[in-house]
N, C-alpha and C positions, 0 to 999 in steps of 0.2 A: 490781413483783415483789419480794417480800421474800426474805430469805436462805434460806428453805425452798422457794422456787419457787412460792409462792402469791400470787396477785394481790390481796393484801389488806395492810392495815397489820398489823404484828406484834400490836398490841393487839386486833385483830379476828380473829386467827388462833389457834384452839384447838389445842393440841398435847398429846396424851397421851404421857407418857414412861414407858416400861417401866423401873422402878427395881428393881434386884436388891439394892441396899444397898451396892454396891461403888463404887469411886472413879469408874469410867467413866460409869455411868448417872447418878450424882450430879452430875458435871460437866456432862453434857448438859442435865439439868433446870435447873441453876442458870445456865448460859450462856444458855439460851433465855429464862428468866425475866429475866435481866439485859438481854436485847435487847428486852424488852417484850412477849413472847408471853404468851398466856393458857394457862398451863401447869397440867396436872393430872398428878400422879404416881400410878402404880399399881404395887403390888407383889403378886405372887401367893404365897400360901402353898401349897406344892406337896406337902408330905408331913407326916407325923405331927409335931405341935408339940413333943412330948416329945423326939423324936430331934433336931428342929431346934435345941432349946436346947443339946443336947450337942455339936452339930457347928458348929465355928467356921470361918469363911473359905470357906463354900460358898454357891453361889447360892441365894437365897431361904430361908436358914436363919433361926432365931429372932433372933439378933443383927443379921443383915442387915436384917430387917424393921424392927427398932428404929432402926437407923442411917438407913434411908431416911426414916422418919417424922421423925427429928430434923433431917435436911437440909431436908425440906419445911417443917417448922415454922419453921426459922430464916429461910428465904427467902420465906415467906409465900405458899405455894401449896397447894392441897388435895392430900391424899394418901389413897388408899384401899388397903386390903388385901383381896384377894378370895380366898376359899377354893376352890381348884381341886384339892383333895387327891384327890377321887374320880376326876376326869377324868385327873389325872396318874398315878394308880395304874393305871388301866385302859389308857391309851394309851402310857405310857412304862415304868413299872415292870414290868407284866405282859409287855409286848413284850420288854423287856430279859431277863427270865427265860426266856421261850420261845426267844429267839434263842440263848442259851447252851445250852439243852437240845437244840437242833438241831445243836450243835457249831460255832456261829458265834461271832464276836467283835463284839458290838453297839456302837453309838454312841448312847447314850440322849440326849445333848444335841441331836443332830440331830432325833430324834423329838419332843423337847420343843418345839423351835422349830417343827417341822412341824405337830404335833397340838394344841399348847396356845398357845404365845406368839404365833405368827403366824397362828393360826386363831381360837380363841375370844377371846383378848385383843384381837386386831385388830378383831373384830366388836364387842366391848364398847366399844372406843375410838370406833367409829362411832356406837354408841348414845349415847355421851356428847356427841355433836355435834362430835367432833374433825375438823379438816381433814386432819391427818396424825398418825401415831404415830412417835415417835423412840426409838431405842435407843442403847446405848453400844457396839455392835459395831464392830470395826475392819474395815470394808468400805467401799467407795465406791459410791455411786449416781450414775451419770453419764447425762445425757440424750443419747440416741443418735438417729439419723435415724428409727428406728421406735419410739421410746419409751425409757423409762428402762432402763439396763443395770446389771448388777452387776459391779463391778470389784474387784480386789485392793486392799488398803489401802496407803496411802503407806508405813507402817511394816511392812515385809515380815515382821519378826520377830513381829508381833502379828496378822497377817492371819487373819481368821476365815471367809473365804469357803467353806472346806471344810465348815464346819458349817452353812452357810446355802444349800446347793445346792438344797434343796427349795422355796425361795422362788419363788412364781409371779409372772408379769407383773402380775397384778391386785394382789397384795400389794406388789410393788415400787413400784407407782404410788402407794401410800398411805404407804409407809415412808420414813423419813429416818435417816441415819447421820452425825450431825455430827462425829464423831471420825475418820472414815475418812481424812481428809487430814492428820492430825496424828501425830507420833511419841508414843509412850506417855509419854516424859519430859516433853513439853509438857503433856499432860493432868494429870500430877501437879503441875506448876508452877502450872497454873490453879487446881487444887484448893487449893494452899497459898496462893495470892493471895486466894482467896475465904474462906480460913480454915475450910475443911471439915474436920470431925473425921476423915473417911475418907481424907484426903490420903495418908497413909502405909500405908493398909490393904493387905495383900498380896493379889495376885490369887488367885482360887479355882483350885485345881488338881484336886481330886477330884470324882467324881460326887456330886451333892448328897445323894442318898439312901443313900449308903454311908458311914455315920458313922465307921467305923474302917478303911476301906480294904479290907475283906474282901468282895469281890464274891461269893465262893462262899457265904458265910453268908447274904447277902441272897437269893441265888437259891434256896438250900435252904429258907429260910423261906417263899418264895413257891411253890416247887415241891418238896415233900417227895420224897426219893429222888434228888435232884440229885447227891448225893455217893456214889451207888452205885459199888461197885468194879467194875473190869474189867481187861482185859489191855492191856499195852503190847506191841505187836506190830511186828516188823521187816517191811519191805516183802517180804522173802523168806518171810514166814509164821512165822518163829521167835518164840515168846513169850519176851520178855525180862524181864518183871516184871509188877507189878500197880500200878494207880493207884486213887486215892480219889475219882474223879469227873472226867469229861472236861471239866467246866466250869472246871477248874483249868489247862487247857492252851489254847494258841492256835497256829494254823498259823505255822510259822517259828521257834517257840521252840527254844532250844538249852539254856539253863541250867535246872536244877531239874526235869528230866524224870523222874529217879528210877531211871535205869539207867546202868550204867557198864561198864568192862572191855572196851570195844571199841577197835580200833586207831584208828578215825577218829571224829570228833565226830558225834553223831546229832542230828537235828532233827525236830520234829513236822511230818510231811508232810500228814496229814489226820486228822480226827476222825470216827469212825463212830458216830453217836449210837445207831443201831438196835442195833448189836452191842456198844456201850459199849467201843469200842476206841480207843486212841491209837496211831496208826500212825506209826512213825518210820523214818528212813533218812538217807542222806548228803545234803549240801546240794544237790548237782546235781539231786536228785529234786524239789526245790522249784521248779525253773525252769518258768515258765509264760509264754506269749506271747499267750494269748487269754483275755479276761475276758467273762463273760456277766453282764449287769446287768438288774435289774427296776425297775419304778416310775421309769422315766426321766422326769425333769423337764427339759425342753429349752427354753432361752431364746434360742437362736440361730435362724438361718434353717432351715426344715424340712430334715430329713435326707433324702437320696435313697439309692437302692440302690448308687450309685457310691461312697458313703462320704464322709467328711470328715476331713481331717487335723487333729488336735488335740494339745494337751498334756494329760496326765491325771495326777492325783494319786491314788494308791491307799491312802495313809495320810495323816493330818493333818500329820505332820512330815516326810513324804518330799518330795523334789524332783520336779517334773513330768517325766514321760517322754513321748516322742513316740509317737503311735499314730494309727490310723485307726478311726473309729467308723462302724458300719453299723446301720441299724434292723433289729430282729429281735424279733418278738413271740411266736412259737410256744414254748410251754412256759415263758414268762417272765411271762405276764400282759400287761396293756395297757402299752404304752410300754417294751418291752424293747430291748436293744441288744447288739451283738457288738462288742467292742473288740479290735483286733489291735495288739499292741505291736510297735514296730519293733525293739526289743531286749528279750529275755526279762528278767523280773523274778523275785525270789525272795520267798517268804513272803507271797503274796497271800491274804488271809483272807476267806472268806465272812462276810457280816454287816457288813463295812466298806463304805465308799463309794468309788466312782470318780467323781471330779469333773473336768470337762472345761473347758479354757481355750483361748482364742485370745489369746496375749499375756497381758495383765492382765485381760481380760474373761472372766467366767464364762459358759460356754455351756450349762451344765447339769450334771446328775449323776444317778447311780442307785445302787442297792444291789447289791453283788457277791453273786451267788448261786452261781457256780461258775467254775472256771478250766480251761483246757485247754493242752496242749502240741502245737503243730503238728508233723507229721512233717517231717523234713528232706527236701530235694529228692531225695536218693538213695533215701530210704525210699519217697517217692512214686513214683519211677520203678520201683522194685522191685515195689511194689504193683500198678502198672499192667501190668507184664509178667506 
């Protein structure tokens, strides 16, 4: 059994490495080549090449494609660039724009992994005769009693499991994540030892197809009218001002709302896309303890109506919160769930993901479609009376 868990010699094991042009995927490809594996590097061109050349430090941009090719040439393994621009625009960029138009806050990197990288690219890897596909993600794949499991990375500060919650058991069986057990500092040390030109390359921070950080401009280009004006309305119905497009706001936002003169700080409570309203109010109005999710991808033992206690992350940078998850499909499409938080949380935004954990193991995740506030016990009793 080799280091990738395949019962073959490394030289007889073909590995397709998804190369973004950054230090992480470059180190993965070169480490595997150094171990003697039959490595093929693949980079996807995902969006307009002219924009790509302007955008530095983003996944699959023009410079990054060049960097990936230089790494492959130096270490002597094949490298292919595949044009997935049409698929990416349809499944990621269009979805991104539609989500904003619905008053949501989308996560396009998750859709890219779900719809492109771990779907089409994985199928292409199999067509190339690969035994496995490897990536530079900081997550761990651990063999469990019922098959491979997805676990948080060793380096908690770099953990990317939140963005990979849509990974299916079938995909996990084929995927490998060689960096999951390493701290990022060691990855860069390996890159320096190997003399990689990308050793000091900064990590990508922005969404790859947003060349200047202006999400609103991208959405407006895809959806004319996205910046239509509307009212900023207090929860009590008072119109406080005007906005230049609900896509510029997100649930929980405090700064930059565009209204002032109130005794207490105001927060964005919800976005009403149909009425083109930004609804604001005090922080306590953001408190929610029930989350409804759709498209649940579940990697644990089947859920029962009795529910299961889990830890849940409702934003990529948030700490997990304790909750109980129940299966619920009505109105949510196939694979919905109802998540009851043990303690209320603030600023939960539709369009984001709820990702569920048991310790370090990822149990699954789903897309947040709405939130609720359970009535207090006294309110329940009063209602019953």
